[in-house]
C-alpha positions in Angstrom: 141.8 172.6 235.0 140.7 169.2 236.6 137.3 170.3 236.3 137.5 170.8 232.6 139.1 167.2 232.2 136.4 165.7 234.0 133.6 167.3 232.1 135.4 166.3 228.8 135.4 162.5 230.0 131.6 162.6 230.8 130.8 163.9 227.4 132.8 161.1 225.8 131.0 158.6 228.0 127.7 159.8 226.9 128.4 159.7 223.5 129.7 156.3 223.6 126.4 155.0 225.4 124.2 157.0 222.8 125.9 155.8 219.5 124.6 152.1 219.7 121.2 153.5 220.2 121.3 155.8 217.2 122.5 152.8 215.1 119.7 150.6 216.3 117.3 153.5 215.5 118.7 153.7 211.9 118.4 150.0 211.6 115.0 149.8 212.6 114.1 152.6 209.8 116.0 150.6 207.3 114.0 147.2 208.2 110.8 149.1 208.1 112.0 150.1 204.2 112.8 146.6 203.3 110.1 144.1 202.0 108.8 141.4 204.2 111.3 138.1 203.8 108.1 136.1 202.7 107.1 138.5 199.9 109.1 137.1 197.0 108.4 137.9 193.4 106.0 135.6 191.8 107.2 133.0 189.4 107.3 133.9 185.7 104.6 132.6 183.4 105.4 130.1 180.3 103.3 128.5 177.9 103.0 124.9 178.0 101.3 122.2 176.0 100.4 118.5 177.2 102.5 115.9 175.3 99.6 113.7 174.0 100.0 110.5 171.7 97.5 110.6 168.9 96.8 109.6 165.3 99.1 112.1 163.3 99.6 112.6 159.5 103.4 112.6 159.0 104.5 114.9 156.3 107.7 116.0 154.3 108.6 119.4 152.8 110.0 119.0 149.4 111.7 121.8 147.4 109.8 122.3 143.9 109.8 125.1 141.2 106.6 126.6 139.5 106.0 125.7 135.9 103.1 127.3 133.5 100.3 125.1 133.0 100.4 125.9 129.3 103.1 127.8 127.3 103.2 128.7 123.6 105.9 130.4 121.6 104.4 133.0 119.1 106.5 132.8 115.9 106.1 134.5 112.5 104.8 132.1 110.0 105.0 134.3 107.2 107.7 136.4 106.0 107.2 140.2 105.9 107.5 143.8 107.7 105.9 144.1 111.3 103.6 146.9 110.8 101.8 147.1 114.2 101.9 145.4 117.5 98.4 145.0 119.0 98.7 143.9 122.7 100.2 145.4 126.0 103.1 143.5 127.3 102.1 141.6 130.4 98.4 141.6 129.7 95.8 138.9 129.3 95.1 137.6 125.9 92.5 135.2 124.6 93.0 132.4 122.0 92.6 133.7 118.3 93.0 137.4 119.2 95.5 139.2 116.6 98.6 140.1 118.3 100.7 141.6 115.4 99.9 142.7 112.0 102.5 141.7 109.2 102.5 143.5 105.8 99.5 141.9 104.0 99.2 143.4 100.5 101.3 140.5 98.6 99.4 138.0 100.7 95.9 139.6 100.0 96.6 139.6 96.3 97.7 135.8 96.2 94.6 135.1 98.2 92.3 137.1 95.7 94.2 135.2 93.0 93.7 131.9 94.4 90.1 132.4 95.3 89.4 133.3 91.7 91.2 130.2 90.3 89.2 127.9 92.7 85.8 129.3 91.6 86.8 128.9 87.9 87.9 125.3 88.6 84.6 124.5 90.6 82.6 126.1 87.7 84.6 123.7 85.0 84.2 120.7 87.0 80.4 121.1 87.6 80.3 121.6 83.7 82.2 118.6 82.9 80.1 116.5 85.3 76.9 117.2 83.4 79.0 116.3 80.2 80.3 113.3 81.5 76.6 112.2 82.5 75.7 112.8 79.0 78.8 110.8 77.8 80.0 113.7 75.9 83.5 113.4 77.8 85.4 110.8 78.6 86.2 109.6 82.3 89.8 110.6 81.8 89.1 114.2 81.0 86.7 114.4 83.7 89.3 112.9 86.3 91.8 115.6 85.1 89.4 118.5 85.4 88.7 117.2 89.0 92.4 117.0 89.8 92.8 120.7 88.6 89.9 121.7 90.8 91.6 120.1 93.9 95.0 121.9 93.1 93.1 125.2 92.9 91.2 124.6 96.3 94.8 123.6 97.7 96.3 126.9 96.5 93.4 128.9 97.8 93.3 127.2 101.2 97.3 128.0 101.5 96.7 131.7 100.5 93.9 131.9 102.8 96.2 130.5 105.8 99.1 132.7 104.9 96.7 135.8 104.9 95.3 134.8 108.2 99.0 134.4 109.5 99.7 138.0 108.8 97.6 138.9 111.8 99.6 136.6 113.9 96.5 135.0 116.1 97.3 134.0 119.6 97.6 130.2 119.9 96.3 129.8 123.6 94.7 132.0 126.0 97.0 133.2 128.8 99.3 136.2 129.9 101.7 137.6 127.2 105.1 138.5 127.9 107.6 140.7 126.4 107.6 141.3 122.6 110.6 140.3 120.6 110.1 142.3 117.5 109.2 145.7 116.9 107.6 147.8 114.2 109.6 147.7 111.1 111.4 144.5 111.8 111.6 141.8 109.0 110.5 138.6 110.4 109.9 135.1 108.7 112.8 135.1 106.5 114.3 131.6 106.3 113.0 130.8 109.9 110.0 131.2 112.2 111.2 134.3 114.2 110.1 134.3 117.6 107.7 137.2 118.5 106.6 136.7 122.0 105.6 134.1 124.6 102.1 133.3 126.1 101.8 131.4 129.2 98.6 130.0 131.0 99.4 130.5 134.8 95.9 129.6 136.3 96.3 126.7 137.5 100.1 126.2 137.8 102.3 123.0 138.0 104.8 122.5 140.6 107.6 120.0 139.9 109.4 118.5 142.8 111.6 115.2 143.6 111.6 112.9 146.4 114.6 110.7 147.3 114.2 106.8 146.2 115.7 106.0 149.9 112.9 108.0 151.6 110.2 106.4 149.5 111.6 102.9 150.2 111.7 103.6 154.0 108.1 104.8 153.9 107.0 101.8 152.1 108.8 99.1 154.4 107.3 101.1 157.4 103.9 100.6 155.8 104.5 97.0 155.1 105.7 96.2 158.4 102.3 97.9 160.0 104.3 100.8 161.8 102.6 103.4 159.6 99.3 103.5 157.6 99.4 105.0 154.1 98.0 108.6 154.1 95.9 110.2 151.2 98.6 112.1 149.2 95.9 113.5 146.7 95.9 116.8 148.7 99.2 118.9 149.2 100.0 122.3 150.6 102.5 124.8 149.3 104.8 126.7 151.5 105.8 130.0 150.4 109.5 131.4 151.1 108.4 133.3 154.2 107.2 130.0 155.8 103.5 130.9 155.4 101.0 128.4 153.7 99.6 129.2 150.3 95.6 129.9 150.7 94.7 127.3 148.3 95.5 123.7 148.5 96.7 121.6 145.4 96.3 118.1 144.1 99.0 115.5 143.7 99.1 114.6 139.9 101.6 111.7 139.3 105.2 110.4 140.0 107.5 108.9 137.4 107.8 105.3 137.1 111.6 105.3 137.2 114.5 106.7 139.4 116.9 109.3 138.0 120.3 107.5 138.0 122.0 110.9 138.3 120.3 112.1 141.4 118.6 108.9 142.9 115.3 110.7 143.1 111.7 110.2 141.7 110.1 113.2 139.9 106.7 114.1 141.0 104.1 116.9 140.0 101.3 118.9 141.6 98.8 121.4 140.5 97.7 124.4 142.2 95.0 127.0 141.5 96.2 130.5 140.9 93.2 132.8 140.6 95.0 136.0 141.7 98.2 135.4 140.0 100.1 135.4 143.3 102.5 132.6 142.0 104.6 133.0 138.8 106.4 130.3 136.8 110.0 129.8 137.9 109.4 130.5 141.7 111.1 128.2 144.1 108.5 126.9 146.8 108.3 124.0 149.0 105.5 121.3 148.8 104.1 119.6 151.9 103.5 116.1 151.1 101.5 113.9 153.4 103.6 110.8 153.8 101.9 108.1 156.2 99.8 108.2 159.2 101.2 107.2 162.8 98.7 106.0 165.2 100.3 107.2 168.3 102.7 109.9 167.8 103.6 112.8 170.2 104.0 116.1 168.3 105.5 119.4 169.7 106.0 122.9 168.0 109.4 123.2 166.5 110.3 126.2 169.0 109.8 123.7 171.9 112.7 121.7 170.9 116.0 123.2 172.0 119.6 122.1 171.1 122.4 121.8 173.4 126.1 120.4 173.4 124.5 117.0 174.5 121.8 117.1 171.6 118.2 117.9 171.4 116.0 118.5 174.6 112.8 120.2 175.8 111.9 121.9 179.1 109.4 120.4 181.2 107.3 121.8 184.1 106.3 119.3 187.0 103.4 119.5 189.2 105.0 121.6 191.7 106.1 124.1 188.9 109.6 123.1 188.6 111.7 123.2 185.4 113.6 120.4 184.4 115.3 119.4 180.9 114.4 116.4 179.0 116.6 114.9 176.3 114.7 113.9 173.1 114.9 112.8 169.7 112.9 114.3 166.8 111.8 112.0 163.9 109.3 112.8 161.0 107.5 116.4 160.6 103.7 116.7 161.1 103.3 120.1 159.1 105.4 122.7 161.1 105.5 120.3 164.2 108.3 117.8 165.2 107.3 114.2 166.1 109.1 113.2 169.1 110.7 109.6 168.5 112.2 109.1 171.8 112.1 111.1 175.1 108.2 111.7 175.9 105.7 109.2 176.9 102.7 111.4 177.0 101.3 113.7 179.7 104.3 115.8 180.2 103.9 119.7 180.6 106.3 121.0 177.7 107.0 124.6 177.5 106.4 126.2 174.3 107.0 129.8 174.6 108.8 131.7 177.3 111.8 129.3 177.8 114.1 132.5 178.1 112.4 132.9 181.3 112.9 129.2 182.6 115.8 127.8 184.0 116.3 124.2 185.1 115.6 123.8 188.8 113.7 127.2 188.8 110.1 127.8 189.5 107.6 128.8 186.8 103.8 129.2 186.5 102.5 127.1 183.5 99.6 128.3 181.6 98.1 126.8 178.4 99.9 127.6 175.2 97.8 129.9 172.8 99.1 129.3 169.3 97.9 132.7 167.9 100.1 134.6 170.8 103.0 136.6 169.6 106.2 134.4 169.6 109.0 135.2 172.1 112.6 134.7 171.4 114.2 131.4 172.6 117.8 132.1 172.1 118.7 132.8 175.7 117.2 129.4 176.7 119.5 127.5 174.1 122.7 128.3 175.9 121.5 128.1 179.4 120.4 124.5 179.7 123.0 122.9 177.5 125.1 121.7 180.4 122.1 120.3 181.8 120.6 118.5 178.8 121.7 115.1 179.7 119.3 113.0 181.8 118.9 114.1 185.4 120.3 111.7 188.0 118.5 110.8 191.3 119.2 113.4 194.1 121.2 111.9 196.9 119.2 111.8 200.3 
């Protein structure tokens, strides 16, 4: 019995001695599976631009509406029944083309009668002219014959015009709209019935407005020498999806007076429309050159974030460390913001990949490619909000 107890004690002692060794062996295996302490993941890449002061054209996007270059209402000028429509709705027509055929029998008869009367009056006048030269008729008789001839010519001209109007000629070239009258309709009785509308849409007008206060501010800045006057003859059209229309337009004029109801000035530009991509009545934005700033820093819009303390950008220093910088934006330069305060030039501003950058974190800055896909910047808006204020020096 005593030997059995001693044997059990020896087994427990051996197990107690071997257990730490087993743990150490397992730990060594785990250590071999873990990466080395110095092999950390590389910093994320972000796209940056170098803030560089340069001469920049300041622009302003103003809402406008397209208007046809020429527009004509086609109305019935004679009374009658519409016998036939000769055009396809929505097609292009040329000036003078026949659009409708109005019953013409009575107008043809009136034309023939007026033509015959005019020919008789012409022959009578020619005979009286010879008689007058021979002193056979008096001057009074000749003048009366001449007046009758002129009346006959006037009736013939009116009959000719009425007959021509039965075919309803197109007043201008352009694209024709929906027909307002169908075959069998009585038109022209008591009023000039509207039949259809023709619009010339190549080129097109764009009507837009600019506030009087903005115009005055720019004029004062130019007078003070802060800005230079820009050539506003060439303008751009921004479509609803934000893209730029392929053809540039020309600025035509601005009104000489301010609208007292809106406090704005009406302006107009003209754009070519060879492929009929634009239609009258569409709402667009006109990008109008305003002035030239000699030393302005511009950054893409997506580089500017907004936090609880205002606008800011994320910068990358020489060591690859990210830090926020409060800024104030001013005018626009196309699609870019002009930085009025906050940047001096030479800073590396993060444009793409801000969702991977955190203030105080390390990143790898690469030059920005404007044609590269745009990454979402929404996560970065919330993260640096509390750190958007100017950084305070660290205590040593």
